[in-house]
N, C-alpha and C positions, 0 to 999 in steps of 0.2 A: 504494499500499499504506499509506504514511504517512497519507493522507487517511482510509482505512478505519479505522485505529487511532484517529485523532483523533476520528472520529465515534463510535467506541465508548466512548472514555474521556472525551470532553469534550462529551457530549450537553447541549445547552442553552447551551453556551459558544462556539458557532460561528455565523458568518453569512457570506454571500458578497456581495461588492460589486464589480461590473464585472469578474468573473472572478477576483478575488483571494479567497482563503479567509482570513477573519479569525478569530482565536482569542484568547480571554481569556488573558492571561499568567499567570493563576492556575494553569493546567494545565501550564505550561512545565516544571516540575521533573519531574512524573510522566511526561510525554512524552519528556523527555531520558533518563530511566531506561530507558524502553522502547527507544529508539534505541541506547543503550549496550548493552543486553542483546542487541539484534538484531545489531549489528556484531560483538560478541564471540561470536555463535552460541551464546548461552545461552537462546534462546527454544525452547520445545517445539513451536511451530506454524510456524516459519519457518527458512529457511537462507539466509544472506547471503553474497554474493560481491562483493568490492570490484572496481571496474572495473580491467581491465588492457588498455588500448587497443592497446598494442604487440603483444598476443597475440590480439587480435580480440574481446575483451570490452569493448565501447565504453562501457558505462554500468554504474553500480551495479545489481545484480540481486538479487532476493529470490524464493525459492521458497516457495509456500504448501504445507506438507507434507501437509495434509489434502485437497489437490486433486491427484488423480492423473490422468495421461493415458496410456491404454494404447496400445501400438504392436504391430503384428503381428510375429511372429518373423522373417519374411522381410525386414523392414525394418531389422533390427538391424545388419547389416553396413554398410548405407548410412549409418546414423546414426553408426556407429563411424568410418567414413572421413571424415565431416564434422566430427569432433571437433577443436576448436582448442586447448583446455586441459583439464587434469584436476586433481582434488583430490590433495593430499598424502595419504599412507596414513592418517595419523591423522584427517584430516578425512573420508576415505572411511569410516572406522570410525564417526566421530561421525554422519555423515549416515545410514549404515546403521542405527545404533541409534535415531536419531530416527524414521526411517521405520518400522522394525520395532516402534517404540513400547514401549520403556520397561523392559527387564528389568535393565539396569544402566547406570550413567553412564560414558560414555567421556570422559576428560579431554582437553581440547584447549587449546592456548595461546590466551589472549585476544588480540584484535587490539591492545589496549594491555596490556602494553608490548612485545609481540613484534614487530608490524609497525610500530607507531608508539611510539617510546620516550618522547616528551615528552608529559606530561599535558596541557599547554596545547594542543598540536597536536591531541591526541585530542578534547578538549573542543570545539575549533574545528570538527572534522570532524562531531561530533554536532550542534552548533548549525547548521552549514552545511546538513546534511540537513533539519533541521526548517525552517529559514528559506527553503529552496528550495520548500517546500510551503505555508508559513503566513505570515501577517502578524500579529505579536503586537500585541494591543491591551491597554492597562492595564485591569485588572479594574474600576477605579473608573468608567470611561467606556464599558465594553463594552455595557451595556444601551442607552445612548444611541446608540452606533454601530449596533447591531443595529436599533433602532427607525428610525433615519434611513435605513438600507439598505432597510427594508421599506416605508417610507411615502413614499419619493420618488415624485412623480407620474410616470406613464409619459410618455415623450417629453421629459422635462426633460433639459436638457444635462447630461451626466455631470460630476459634481464630482470633483476629484482626491481621492485618499485623504487627502492632507494637509488638504484643505478639510473633509472629513467629520470627521476627528479634531479639527480646530480647532473646528467647530461643536459636536461632542459635549462637548469640554472646557468650552466656554462654558455649555452647558446644565447640566452637572454643577456648575460653579462657581456659577451663578445659584441652583441648588437649594440648595447648601450655604450660600450667603450668606443665603438666606431662612430657613433653619433657625437660623442664628446670630442673625438679627434677631428671630426669634420668641422665642428664649431670652432675649435681652436685654430684649425687651418685657415678658416675664413678671416680671423682677426690677426693672423700672423704678420700681415703686411702693414697693419696700422702703425703710424709713426709713434714711437715712444714705448711700444709694447716689447719688453725684453723677453729672452728665453726664460728667465726666472719668473716673470709675470705669467707666461704661458703655463709653466709648471704649477704655479700656485692656483691658477684658474682651473686647470685639470683636477687638481686635488680637491678644490672646493666643489666642483661639479659632481665629483664621485662621492663626497662625504656628507653634503648637506641634505637632509631628509627629503624636503619637497623637490629639490632639484634631482635627486636620485630617482624619485618616482617619475618625474617628468621625462627623464632620459631612458627609463625602463630598466633600471638596475633591479635585480631580484631583492626582495626584502629579507 
């Protein structure tokens, strides 16, 4: 389900590498907001249940509310006998409202701070759900990582993710260095600009945060 939402929200900022789904970290905040809304059951399209292994719900689960599955009336009692857990009354009302779609809002307590009282623990839960599905790649090198994943010759021995990231960082750094060199070359003939001035300018362009970002140095 997370992958489907990622593909919807982060089109063009995804690629796969040896089974890992890589995503630009530029989308991280937006996806974190989605997972927060999902866990707190404030999404109009989904209903979330946190795992309760001791009650038989082994993993986190999510219902797609627009996807319905009909059962025959004669099967109802069998389904009822197989029930392991059930929603509290207030969440039964919330789910009924969501499925019945939209006449009034049923207020339900958010997972934070009701079930998880510490904001840090809740944030860790959100990030854990995302990181279980995605590998975050810095936006500055994502294009290179995506290109490397696409262009690797078939049959070539698989490089580790760390090797791919390292190669992408080198490509981005070389490209940024070229831009700096081109700029310094343009001002080389300006009267009064010494070799020392040029070296100082290069160092400044490589080290100052906003300028590093402008020229595309990896963070």
